[in-house]
SEDREN-329763 format. One line per 3 residues: number of its first residue (from 1); their letters; for each residue x, y, z of N, C-alpha, C. Coordinates in Angstrom, 1 decimal. Layout:
<recs>
NUM = a = X:Y:Z:X:Y:Z:X:Y:Z | ...
</recs>
This chain:
<recs>
1 = mml = -14.7:148.5:67.5:-15.5:149.5:66.8:-16.7:149.8:67.6 | -16.9:151.1:68.0:-18.1:151.5:68.8:-19.2:152.0:67.8 | -20.4:151.3:67.9:-21.5:151.7:67.0:-22.7:152.1:67.8
4 = img = -23.4:153.0:67.2:-24.6:153.5:67.9:-25.8:152.5:67.5 | -26.5:152.1:68.5:-27.5:151.1:68.3:-28.8:151.8:67.9 | -28.9:152.1:66.6:-30.1:152.8:66.0:-31.2:151.9:65.6
7 = rgw = -32.1:152.4:64.8:-33.3:151.6:64.4:-32.9:150.3:63.6 | -31.8:150.4:62.8:-31.5:149.2:62.1:-31.2:148.0:63.0 | -30.4:148.3:64.1:-30.1:147.3:65.0:-31.3:146.9:65.8
10 = rka = -32.1:147.9:66.3:-33.2:147.5:67.1:-34.2:146.6:66.4 | -34.5:146.9:65.1:-35.4:146.1:64.4:-34.9:144.6:64.3 | -33.6:144.4:64.1:-33.1:143.1:64.1:-33.1:142.4:65.4
13 = mhk = -32.9:143.2:66.5:-32.8:142.6:67.8:-34.2:142.1:68.3 | -35.3:142.6:67.7:-36.6:142.1:68.1:-36.9:140.7:67.7 | -36.1:140.2:66.8:-36.2:138.8:66.3:-35.1:138.0:66.8
16 = qpd = -35.3:136.7:67.0:-34.2:135.8:67.3:-33.6:135.4:66.0 | -32.3:135.7:65.8:-31.6:135.4:64.6:-31.7:134.0:64.1 | -31.6:133.0:65.0:-31.6:131.6:64.5:-33.0:131.3:64.1
19 = qaa = -34.0:131.7:64.8:-35.4:131.4:64.5:-35.8:132.1:63.1 | -35.4:133.4:63.0:-35.7:134.1:61.7:-35.0:133.4:60.6 | -33.7:133.0:60.8:-33.0:132.3:59.7:-33.7:131.0:59.3
22 = gir = -34.2:130.3:60.3:-35.0:129.1:60.0:-36.2:129.3:59.2 | -36.9:130.4:59.5:-38.1:130.7:58.7:-37.8:131.1:57.3 | -36.7:131.9:57.1:-36.3:132.3:55.8:-35.9:131.0:55.0
25 = kmn = -35.2:130.1:55.6:-34.8:128.9:54.8:-36.0:128.1:54.4 | -37.1:128.0:55.2:-38.2:127.3:54.8:-39.0:128.0:53.7 | -39.0:129.3:53.7:-39.7:130.1:52.7:-39.0:130.2:51.4
28 = ktt = -37.7:130.2:51.5:-36.8:130.5:50.3:-36.6:129.2:49.5 | -37.1:129.2:48.3:-37.1:128.0:47.5:-35.9:128.1:46.5 | -35.4:129.3:46.1:-34.3:129.4:45.2:-33.2:130.2:45.8
31 = pvr = -32.1:129.6:46.0:-31.0:130.4:46.7:-30.5:131.5:45.8 | -29.9:132.5:46.4:-29.3:133.7:45.7:-28.0:133.3:45.2 | -27.7:133.6:43.9:-26.4:133.4:43.3:-25.5:134.5:43.7
34 = via = -24.4:134.3:44.4:-23.5:135.3:44.9:-22.2:135.2:44.1 | -21.8:136.3:43.3:-20.7:136.3:42.4:-19.8:137.4:42.7 | -18.5:137.1:42.9:-17.5:138.2:43.0:-16.9:138.4:41.6
37 = iss = -16.7:139.7:41.2:-16.0:140.1:40.0:-14.8:140.8:40.5 | -13.6:140.2:40.2:-12.3:140.7:40.7:-11.3:140.9:39.5 | -10.2:141.5:39.9:-9.1:141.5:38.9:-7.8:141.7:39.7
40 = gkg = -6.7:141.3:39.1:-5.5:141.4:39.9:-5.0:142.8:39.9 | -5.3:143.6:39.0:-4.9:145.0:39.0:-6.0:145.9:38.6 | -5.8:147.2:38.8:-6.7:148.2:38.4:-6.6:148.5:36.9
43 = gag = -7.6:149.0:36.3:-7.6:149.4:34.9:-8.0:148.3:33.9 | -8.5:147.1:34.5:-8.9:146.0:33.7:-10.4:146.2:33.3 | -11.1:147.2:33.8:-12.5:147.4:33.5:-13.4:146.6:34.3
46 = ktn = -13.0:146.1:35.5:-13.8:145.3:36.3:-15.1:145.9:36.7 | -15.1:147.1:37.2:-16.3:147.7:37.7:-17.3:148.0:36.5 | -16.8:148.4:35.4:-17.6:148.6:34.2:-18.3:147.3:33.9
49 = lsv = -17.6:146.2:33.9:-18.2:144.9:33.6:-19.2:144.5:34.7 | -18.9:144.8:35.9:-19.8:144.4:37.0:-21.2:145.1:36.8 | -21.1:146.4:36.4:-22.3:147.2:36.2:-23.1:146.6:35.0
52 = nvg = -22.4:146.4:33.9:-23.1:146.0:32.7:-23.6:144.6:32.7 | -22.8:143.7:33.3:-23.3:142.3:33.5:-24.5:142.3:34.4 | -24.5:143.1:35.5:-25.6:143.2:36.3:-26.9:143.7:35.6
55 = ial = -26.7:144.7:34.8:-27.9:145.2:34.1:-28.4:144.2:33.1 | -27.4:143.6:32.4:-27.8:142.6:31.4:-28.6:141.4:32.0 | -28.2:141.0:33.2:-29.0:140.0:33.9:-30.4:140.5:34.3
58 = aqm = -30.4:141.8:34.7:-31.7:142.4:35.1:-32.6:142.5:33.9 | -32.0:142.8:32.7:-32.8:142.8:31.5:-33.4:141.5:31.1 | -32.8:140.4:31.6:-33.2:139.0:31.3:-34.3:138.6:32.3
61 = grr = -34.7:139.6:33.2:-35.8:139.3:34.2:-35.3:138.8:35.5 | -34.0:138.8:35.7:-33.4:138.4:37.0:-33.5:139.6:38.0 | -33.7:139.3:39.3:-33.6:140.4:40.3:-32.2:140.4:40.8
64 = val = -31.5:141.6:40.5:-30.1:141.7:40.7:-29.7:142.9:41.6 | -28.8:142.6:42.5:-28.2:143.7:43.3:-26.7:143.7:43.1 | -26.2:144.9:43.1:-24.7:145.1:42.9:-24.2:145.7:44.2
67 = lda = -23.3:145.0:44.9:-22.6:145.6:46.1:-21.3:146.1:45.7 | -21.1:147.4:45.9:-19.8:148.1:45.6:-18.9:147.8:46.7 | -18.0:146.8:46.6:-17.2:146.4:47.7:-15.7:147.0:47.5
70 = dmg = -15.6:148.0:46.7:-14.3:148.7:46.6:-14.3:149.8:47.7 | -13.8:149.4:48.9:-14.0:150.3:50.0:-13.1:151.5:50.0 | -12.1:151.5:49.1:-11.2:152.7:49.1:-11.6:153.6:47.9
73 = lan = -11.9:153.1:46.8:-12.2:153.9:45.6:-13.5:153.4:45.0 | -14.6:153.4:45.7:-15.9:153.0:45.2:-16.3:153.9:44.1 | -16.7:153.3:42.9:-17.1:154.2:41.8:-18.2:153.6:40.9
76 = vdi = -18.9:152.6:41.5:-20.1:152.1:40.8:-21.1:153.3:40.6 | -21.3:154.1:41.6:-22.2:155.2:41.5:-21.9:156.2:40.4 | -20.6:156.4:40.2:-20.1:157.3:39.2:-20.4:156.8:37.8
79 = llg = -20.2:155.5:37.6:-20.5:154.9:36.3:-22.0:155.0:35.9 | -22.8:155.0:37.0:-24.2:155.0:36.8:-24.8:156.4:36.8 | -24.0:157.4:37.2:-24.5:158.7:37.3:-25.5:158.9:38.4
82 = iyp = -25.3:158.1:39.5:-26.2:158.3:40.7:-25.3:158.6:41.9 | -25.8:159.3:42.9:-25.0:159.9:43.9:-25.7:159.5:45.3 | -25.2:158.5:46.0:-25.8:158.1:47.2:-25.6:159.0:48.4
85 = kfn = -26.7:159.2:49.1:-26.5:160.0:50.3:-26.1:159.1:51.5 | -26.5:157.9:51.4:-26.2:156.9:52.5:-25.5:155.7:51.9 | -24.7:155.0:52.8:-24.0:153.8:52.4:-24.0:152.8:53.5
88 = lsh = -23.2:151.7:53.4:-23.2:150.7:54.4:-22.8:151.2:55.8 | -22.0:152.2:55.8:-21.6:152.8:57.2:-22.9:153.2:58.0 | -23.9:153.6:57.3:-25.1:154.0:57.9:-25.9:152.8:58.4
91 = vls = -25.8:151.7:57.7:-26.4:150.5:58.2:-25.6:150.0:59.4 | -24.3:150.0:59.4:-23.5:149.6:60.5:-23.7:150.4:61.7 | -24.0:151.7:61.5:-24.2:152.6:62.7:-25.7:152.5:63.2
94 = gdk = -26.5:151.8:62.4:-27.9:151.7:62.8:-28.8:152.8:62.4 | -28.3:153.8:61.7:-29.1:154.9:61.2:-30.1:154.5:60.1 | -29.7:153.6:59.3:-30.5:153.2:58.1:-30.6:151.7:58.0
97 = tla = -31.6:151.2:57.4:-31.7:149.8:57.1:-31.1:149.6:55.7 | -30.8:148.3:55.3:-30.2:148.1:54.0:-31.1:148.5:52.9 | -32.4:148.3:53.1:-33.4:148.6:52.0:-33.4:150.2:51.8
100 = eim = -33.1:150.9:52.9:-33.1:152.4:52.8:-31.9:153.0:52.1 | -30.8:152.2:52.0:-29.6:152.8:51.3:-29.5:152.3:49.9 | -30.3:151.3:49.5:-30.2:150.7:48.2:-30.7:151.7:47.2
103 = lng = -30.0:151.9:46.0:-30.4:152.8:45.0:-30.9:152.0:43.8 | -31.8:152.6:43.1:-32.3:152.0:41.8:-31.5:152.4:40.6 | -31.0:151.4:39.9:-30.2:151.7:38.7:-31.0:151.3:37.5
106 = psg = -30.4:151.3:36.3:-31.1:151.0:35.1:-31.6:149.6:35.0 | -32.8:149.4:34.4:-33.4:148.1:34.1:-33.7:147.3:35.4 | -33.8:148.0:36.5:-34.2:147.4:37.8:-33.0:146.9:38.6
109 = lrv = -31.8:147.2:38.2:-30.6:146.9:39.0:-30.6:147.7:40.2 | -30.3:147.0:41.4:-30.3:147.7:42.6:-28.8:147.8:43.1 | -28.4:148.9:43.6:-27.0:149.2:44.0:-26.9:149.4:45.5
112 = ipg = -25.9:148.7:46.1:-25.7:148.8:47.5:-24.3:149.6:47.7 | -24.4:150.9:48.0:-23.1:151.6:48.1:-22.3:151.1:49.3 | -21.0:150.9:49.1:-20.1:150.4:50.1:-19.6:151.5:51.0
115 = asg = -18.9:151.0:52.1:-18.3:152.0:53.0:-17.1:151.3:53.7 | -16.2:152.1:54.2:-15.0:151.5:54.8:-15.3:150.7:56.1 | -16.4:151.0:56.7:-16.7:150.3:58.0:-16.8:148.8:57.9
118 = iqk = -17.2:148.3:56.7:-17.4:146.9:56.6:-16.1:146.1:56.6 | -15.0:146.7:56.4:-13.7:146.0:56.4:-13.4:145.4:57.7 | -14.0:145.9:58.8:-13.6:145.5:60.2:-14.7:144.8:60.8
121 = mae = -15.4:143.9:60.2:-16.5:143.3:60.8:-16.2:142.4:61.9 | -14.9:142.0:62.0:-14.5:141.1:63.2:-14.6:141.9:64.5 | -14.6:143.2:64.4:-14.7:144.1:65.6:-16.1:144.3:66.1
124 = lst = -17.1:143.8:65.3:-18.5:144.0:65.8:-18.8:143.0:66.9 | -19.7:143.4:67.8:-20.1:142.5:68.8:-21.0:141.4:68.2 | -21.3:140.4:69.0:-22.2:139.3:68.5:-23.5:139.8:68.1
127 = ieq = -24.1:140.7:68.9:-25.4:141.3:68.5:-25.3:142.1:67.3 | -24.2:142.9:67.1:-24.1:143.7:65.9:-23.9:142.9:64.7 | -23.1:141.8:64.8:-22.9:140.8:63.7:-24.3:140.2:63.3
130 = aal = -25.1:139.8:64.3:-26.4:139.3:64.0:-27.3:140.3:63.3 | -27.2:141.5:63.7:-28.0:142.6:63.1:-27.6:142.8:61.6 | -26.3:142.8:61.4:-25.8:143.0:60.0:-26.2:141.8:59.1
133 = iha = -26.1:140.6:59.6:-26.6:139.4:58.9:-28.1:139.5:58.6 | -28.8:140.0:59.6:-30.3:140.1:59.4:-30.5:141.2:58.3 | -29.8:142.3:58.3:-30.0:143.3:57.3:-29.9:142.8:55.9
136 = fse = -28.9:142.0:55.7:-28.7:141.4:54.3:-29.7:140.3:54.0 | -30.0:139.5:55.0:-30.9:138.4:54.8:-32.4:138.9:54.5 | -32.7:140.1:55.0:-34.0:140.6:54.7:-34.3:140.8:53.2
139 = idq = -33.2:141.0:52.4:-33.4:141.2:51.0:-33.3:140.0:50.1 | -33.0:138.8:50.7:-32.7:137.7:49.9:-34.0:137.1:49.2 | -35.1:137.4:49.8:-36.4:137.0:49.2:-36.6:137.7:47.9
142 = dld = -36.0:138.9:47.7:-36.3:139.7:46.5:-35.2:139.6:45.5 | -34.2:138.7:45.7:-33.0:138.7:44.8:-32.8:137.3:44.2 | -32.3:137.3:43.0:-31.8:136.1:42.3:-30.3:136.1:42.3
145 = vli = -29.7:137.3:42.1:-28.2:137.4:42.0:-27.7:138.6:42.8 | -26.6:138.4:43.5:-25.9:139.4:44.1:-24.5:139.4:43.5 | -24.2:140.5:42.8:-22.8:140.7:42.3:-22.0:141.6:43.2
148 = vdt = -20.8:141.1:43.5:-19.9:141.8:44.5:-18.7:142.3:43.6 | -18.7:143.6:43.5:-17.6:144.3:42.7:-16.5:144.6:43.7 | -15.5:143.8:43.7:-14.4:143.9:44.7:-13.4:145.0:44.2
151 = aag = -12.5:145.4:45.1:-11.4:146.3:44.7:-10.4:145.5:43.9 | -9.5:146.2:43.3:-8.4:145.5:42.6:-7.3:145.1:43.6 | -6.5:144.2:43.3:-5.4:143.8:44.2:-5.7:142.6:45.0
154 = isa = -4.9:142.4:46.1:-5.1:141.2:47.0:-5.1:141.6:48.4 | -5.8:142.7:48.7:-5.9:143.2:50.1:-6.8:142.2:50.9 | -6.8:142.4:52.2:-7.6:141.5:53.1:-9.1:141.6:52.7
157 = svv = -9.5:142.8:52.4:-10.9:143.0:52.0:-11.3:142.3:50.8 | -10.4:142.4:49.8:-10.7:141.7:48.5:-10.7:140.2:48.7 | -9.8:139.7:49.4:-9.7:138.2:49.6:-11.0:137.8:50.4
160 = nfa = -11.4:138.5:51.4:-12.6:138.2:52.2:-13.8:138.1:51.3 | -14.0:139.1:50.5:-15.2:139.1:49.7:-15.2:137.9:48.7 | -14.0:137.7:48.1:-13.9:136.6:47.1:-14.2:135.3:47.7
163 = rac = -13.6:135.0:48.9:-13.8:133.8:49.6:-15.2:133.5:50.0 | -16.0:134.6:50.3:-17.3:134.4:50.8:-18.3:134.2:49.6 | -17.9:134.4:48.4:-18.9:134.3:47.3:-18.9:132.9:46.7
166 = qei = -19.9:132.5:46.1:-20.0:131.2:45.4:-19.1:131.0:44.2 | -19.1:132.1:43.4:-18.4:132.1:42.2:-17.4:133.3:42.1 | -16.3:133.1:41.5:-15.3:134.2:41.3:-15.0:134.4:39.8
169 = ivv = -15.2:135.6:39.3:-14.9:135.9:37.9:-13.6:136.8:38.0 | -12.6:136.4:37.4:-11.3:137.2:37.3:-11.3:137.9:35.9 | -11.2:139.2:36.0:-11.1:140.0:34.7:-9.7:140.3:34.4
172 = vcd = -9.3:140.0:33.1:-8.0:140.3:32.6:-8.0:141.1:31.3 | -7.0:141.9:31.0:-6.9:142.6:29.8:-5.6:142.3:29.2 | -5.3:142.7:28.0:-4.1:142.4:27.2:-3.0:143.3:27.7
175 = ept = -2.6:143.1:28.9:-1.4:143.8:29.5:-0.6:142.8:30.3 | 0.7:142.8:30.2:1.5:141.8:31.0:1.2:141.9:32.5 | 1.0:143.1:33.0:0.8:143.2:34.4:-0.6:142.7:34.8
178 = slt = -1.5:142.8:33.9:-2.9:142.2:34.2:-2.8:140.7:34.4 | -2.1:140.1:33.4:-2.0:138.6:33.6:-1.2:138.2:34.8 | -0.1:138.9:35.0:0.7:138.6:36.2:0.0:138.8:37.5
181 = day = -0.8:139.8:37.6:-1.5:140.1:38.8:-2.7:139.2:39.0 | -3.3:138.8:37.9:-4.4:137.9:37.9:-3.9:136.5:38.4 | -2.8:136.1:38.0:-2.2:134.9:38.4:-1.9:134.9:39.9
184 = afi = -1.3:136.1:40.4:-1.0:136.2:41.8:-2.3:136.1:42.7 | -3.4:136.7:42.2:-4.6:136.6:42.9:-5.1:135.2:43.0 | -5.1:134.5:41.9:-5.6:133.1:41.9:-4.7:132.2:42.7
187 = kll = -3.4:132.5:42.6:-2.4:131.7:43.4:-2.7:131.9:44.9 | -2.9:133.1:45.4:-3.2:133.4:46.8:-4.4:132.6:47.3 | -5.5:132.7:46.5:-6.7:132.1:46.9:-6.6:130.5:46.9
190 = nrd = -5.8:130.0:46.0:-5.6:128.6:45.8:-4.7:128.0:46.9 | -3.5:128.6:47.1:-2.5:128.1:48.0:-2.9:128.3:49.5 | -3.4:129.5:49.7:-3.7:129.9:51.1:-5.1:129.5:51.6
193 = ynl = -6.0:129.4:50.7:-7.4:129.2:51.1:-8.1:128.1:50.3 | -7.4:127.3:49.6:-7.9:126.1:48.9:-9.0:126.3:48.0 | -9.1:127.5:47.4:-10.1:127.7:46.3:-9.5:127.2:45.0
196 = snf = -10.3:126.5:44.3:-9.7:125.9:43.1:-10.5:126.1:41.8 | -11.7:126.8:41.9:-12.5:127.0:40.7:-12.6:128.5:40.4 | -12.3:128.9:39.2:-12.3:130.3:38.9:-12.9:130.4:37.4
199 = hvl = -13.6:131.5:37.2:-14.0:131.9:35.8:-13.1:133.1:35.4 | -12.8:133.1:34.1:-11.9:134.2:33.6:-12.7:134.9:32.5 | -12.7:136.2:32.5:-13.3:137.1:31.5:-12.3:138.0:31.0
202 = tnm = -12.1:138.0:29.7:-11.1:138.9:29.1:-11.8:140.1:28.6 | -11.2:141.2:28.8:-11.8:142.5:28.5:-11.0:143.4:27.6 | -11.6:144.3:26.9:-11.0:145.2:26.0:-10.0:144.6:25.0
205 = vkt = -10.4:143.5:24.4:-9.6:142.8:23.4:-10.1:143.2:22.0 | -9.2:143.0:21.0:-9.5:143.4:19.7:-10.4:142.4:19.0 | -10.2:141.1:19.3:-11.1:140.1:18.7:-11.4:139.0:19.8
208 = aqq = -12.4:138.2:19.5:-12.7:137.0:20.3:-11.5:136.1:20.4 | -10.8:135.9:19.3:-9.6:135.1:19.3:-8.5:135.6:20.2 | -8.3:136.9:20.3:-7.3:137.4:21.2:-7.7:137.2:22.6
211 = gqa = -9.0:137.3:22.9:-9.5:137.0:24.2:-9.3:135.6:24.6 | -9.5:134.6:23.7:-9.2:133.2:24.0:-7.8:133.0:24.2 | -6.9:133.7:23.4:-5.5:133.5:23.5:-5.0:134.0:24.9
214 = lfq = -5.5:135.1:25.4:-5.2:135.6:26.7:-5.5:134.5:27.8 | -6.7:134.0:27.7:-7.1:132.9:28.6:-6.2:131.7:28.5 | -5.7:131.3:27.4:-4.8:130.2:27.2:-3.5:130.5:27.9
217 = klt = -3.0:131.8:27.7:-1.7:132.2:28.4:-1.8:132.0:29.9 | -3.0:132.4:30.5:-3.1:132.3:31.9:-3.2:130.8:32.3 | -4.0:130.1:31.6:-4.2:128.6:32.0:-2.9:127.9:31.8
220 = kvt = -2.0:128.2:30.9:-0.8:127.6:30.7:0.1:127.7:32.0 | 0.0:128.8:32.6:0.8:129.0:33.8:0.2:128.3:35.0 | -1.2:128.5:35.1:-1.8:127.9:36.3:-1.8:126.4:36.2
223 = dhy = -1.9:125.8:35.1:-1.9:124.4:34.9:-0.5:123.8:35.4 | 0.5:124.6:35.2:1.9:124.2:35.5:2.2:124.3:37.0 | 1.7:125.4:37.6:2.1:125.6:39.0:1.0:125.5:40.0
226 = ldv = -0.3:125.5:39.6:-1.3:125.5:40.6:-2.3:124.3:40.4 | -3.0:124.0:41.4:-4.1:123.0:41.3:-5.4:123.7:41.2 | -5.7:124.3:40.0:-6.9:125.0:39.9:-7.6:124.7:38.5
229 = tlr = -8.9:125.0:38.4:-9.6:124.9:37.2:-10.1:126.2:36.8 | -9.7:126.7:35.6:-10.1:128.0:35.1:-11.1:127.7:33.9 | -12.2:128.4:33.9:-13.2:128.3:32.9:-13.4:129.7:32.2
232 = fvg = -13.4:129.7:30.9:-13.5:130.9:30.1:-15.0:131.3:30.0 | -15.3:132.5:30.5:-16.7:132.9:30.5:-17.0:133.8:29.3 | -15.9:134.3:28.6:-16.1:135.1:27.4:-15.2:136.3:27.3
235 = avp = -15.3:137.0:26.2:-14.4:138.1:25.9:-15.3:139.3:25.5 | -14.9:140.5:26.0:-15.6:141.7:25.6:-14.6:142.6:24.8 | -15.0:142.9:23.6:-14.1:143.7:22.7:-14.1:145.2:23.1
238 = ydd = -13.0:145.8:22.9:-13.0:147.3:23.1:-13.6:148.0:21.9 | -14.5:148.9:22.1:-15.0:149.7:21.1:-15.3:151.1:21.6 | -15.4:152.1:20.7:-15.6:153.5:21.1:-16.8:153.7:22.0
241 = ylr = -17.8:152.8:21.8:-19.0:153.0:22.6:-18.8:152.8:24.1 | -17.8:152.0:24.4:-17.4:151.8:25.8:-16.9:153.1:26.4 | -16.0:153.8:25.7:-15.5:155.1:26.2:-16.6:156.1:26.2
244 = ksv = -17.5:156.2:25.2:-18.6:157.1:25.2:-19.6:156.9:26.4 | -19.8:155.6:26.7:-20.7:155.3:27.7:-20.2:155.7:29.1 | -18.9:155.6:29.3:-18.3:156.1:30.6:-18.4:157.6:30.7
247 = qkq = -18.2:158.3:29.6:-18.3:159.7:29.6:-19.7:160.2:29.8 | -20.7:159.5:29.3:-22.1:159.8:29.5:-22.6:159.3:30.8 | -21.8:158.5:31.5:-22.3:157.9:32.8:-23.6:157.1:32.5
250 = tpv = -23.6:156.4:31.4:-24.7:155.5:31.0:-24.1:154.2:30.6 | -24.4:153.1:31.3:-23.9:151.8:30.9:-24.0:151.5:29.5 | -23.1:150.8:28.9:-23.1:150.6:27.4:-24.2:149.7:27.0
253 = vvg = -24.7:148.8:27.8:-25.8:147.9:27.4:-27.1:148.7:27.4 | -27.1:149.9:28.1:-28.3:150.7:28.0:-28.2:151.8:27.0 | -27.1:152.5:26.9:-26.9:153.6:26.0:-26.6:153.1:24.5
256 = fpg = -25.9:152.0:24.4:-25.6:151.5:23.1:-25.8:150.0:23.0 | -27.0:149.6:23.1:-27.3:148.1:23.2:-26.9:147.3:21.9 | -26.7:148.0:20.8:-26.3:147.2:19.6:-24.8:147.2:19.4
259 = sks = -24.1:147.8:20.3:-22.6:147.8:20.1:-22.0:146.4:20.3 | -20.8:146.2:19.8:-20.1:144.9:19.9:-19.9:144.6:21.4 | -19.5:145.6:22.2:-19.3:145.3:23.6:-20.6:144.9:24.3
262 = sia = -21.7:145.6:24.0:-23.0:145.2:24.6:-23.4:143.8:24.3 | -23.3:143.4:23.0:-23.6:142.1:22.6:-22.8:141.1:23.3 | -21.5:141.3:23.5:-20.7:140.4:24.2:-21.0:140.3:25.7
265 = vke = -21.4:141.4:26.3:-21.7:141.4:27.7:-23.0:140.6:27.9 | -24.0:140.8:27.0:-25.3:140.0:27.1:-25.0:138.5:26.9 | -24.1:138.1:26.0:-23.8:136.7:25.9:-23.2:136.2:27.2
268 = iag = -22.3:136.9:27.8:-21.7:136.5:29.0:-22.7:136.4:30.1 | -23.7:137.4:30.2:-24.7:137.3:31.2:-25.6:136.0:31.0 | -25.8:135.7:29.8:-26.5:134.4:29.5:-25.8:133.2:30.0
271 = kid = -24.5:133.2:29.8:-23.7:132.1:30.3:-23.8:132.0:31.9 | -23.6:133.1:32.5:-23.7:133.2:34.0:-25.0:132.7:34.5 | -26.1:133.1:33.8:-27.4:132.7:34.2:-27.7:131.2:34.0
274 = swp = -26.9:130.5:33.2:-27.0:129.1:33.0:-26.2:128.3:34.0 | -25.3:128.9:34.8:-24.6:128.2:35.8:-25.5:127.5:36.8 | -25.2:126.3:37.2:-26.0:125.7:38.3:-26.0:126.5:39.5
277 = vka = -27.1:126.7:40.2:-27.2:127.4:41.4:-27.0:126.5:42.6 | -26.1:126.8:43.4:-25.7:126.0:44.5:-26.8:126.1:45.6 | -27.4:124.9:46.0:-28.5:124.9:46.8:-28.2:124.8:48.3
280 = qag = -26.9:124.7:48.6:-26.6:124.6:50.1:-26.7:125.9:50.7 | -26.4:125.9:52.0:-26.7:127.1:52.8:-26.0:128.3:52.3 | -24.8:128.1:51.7:-24.0:129.3:51.2:-24.7:130.1:50.1
283 = gyi = -25.8:129.6:49.6:-26.5:130.3:48.6:-27.4:131.4:49.2 | -27.5:131.5:50.5:-28.3:132.6:51.1:-27.4:133.7:51.5 | -27.9:134.9:51.4:-27.1:136.1:51.7:-26.6:136.2:53.1
286 = eff = -27.4:135.7:54.1:-27.0:135.8:55.4:-25.7:135.0:55.7 | -25.6:133.9:54.9:-24.4:133.1:55.0:-23.2:133.7:54.4 | -23.4:134.5:53.3:-22.4:135.3:52.7:-21.8:136.3:53.7
289 = ier = -22.6:136.9:54.5:-22.1:137.9:55.5:-21.5:137.2:56.7 | -22.0:136.0:57.0:-21.4:135.2:58.1:-20.0:134.8:57.7 | -19.8:134.4:56.5:-18.5:134.1:56.0:-17.5:135.3:56.1
292 = miq = -18.0:136.5:55.7:-17.2:137.7:55.7:-16.7:137.9:57.1 | -17.6:137.8:58.1:-17.3:138.1:59.5:-16.2:137.0:60.0 | -16.5:135.8:59.6:-15.5:134.7:60.0:-14.2:134.9:59.4
295 = yds = -14.1:135.2:58.1:-12.8:135.3:57.4:-12.1:136.6:57.9 | -12.8:137.6:58.2:-12.1:138.9:58.6:-11.3:138.7:59.9 | -11.7:137.7:60.7:-11.0:137.4:62.0:-9.8:136.5:61.8
298 = qis = -9.7:135.9:60.5:-8.7:134.9:60.3:-7.6:135.4:59.4 | -7.9:136.3:58.5:-7.0:136.6:57.4:-5.9:137.4:57.8 | -4.7:137.3:57.2:-3.5:138.1:57.5:-2.8:138.5:56.2
301 = vp = -3.5:139.1:55.3:-2.9:139.6:54.0:-2.4:141.0:54.2 | -1.2:141.3:53.8:-0.6:142.7:54.0:-1.4:143.7:53.2
</recs>
């Protein structure tokens, strides 16, 4: 991949990456929580939940950024009614810094628009890799949570992002294909990459009991065939306000904060906020990107 060495790269090259990383680690007292929100199939409401959970966390006073990692059909901006002029491809080309492409969403949520160029990070030179790592690590002082909204399915890009994150939330809905594909996603990450801990969020269910029943269906299969631990993070009921919020391009927790779905999302955000923060190096965003680069050169998913 041939990239133009613009100001984004030049700024990073003026610093020694190892030295800068050491300074950041000394100054950084609280690591950034990096969470992937994924689903085995499309239509499970994954992106809608990524947006609303991110906003709910921001409303709790957390500093949250949402990375739209669906490189083929990015739609976080559509749900928020914002239209980016620039995205990660402009950071990769050196035309913009990461701070310059970030958009402000509701309640202080910051959005990082994705681009297809990030799928091929293994093709970047060592200097370009260091510059990209630096671009992300520049923002970790201002963040508590980075939510990564992955694409649906089990493509190489999806697997890369999921493996690089600290926590993985798998979204399922009450459809046979949703459960089947969620199982396939968990199976791939477990058998091929030794990931064993997953969180499950059930979406668009009629009742909390139905959501719990869906979780039990999935765990019954994984307990029998896989060596994994699934934890139930909660259920979001379907209500008319969800549909209205999408039509209005206003997240449901903002437009209809008293709705059943909003209340459920806020409860889930509270649970996520209570998870222990991993203090090892992987808690920093520069290590998230380093993993992405490393995994992109290893993975062989069709």
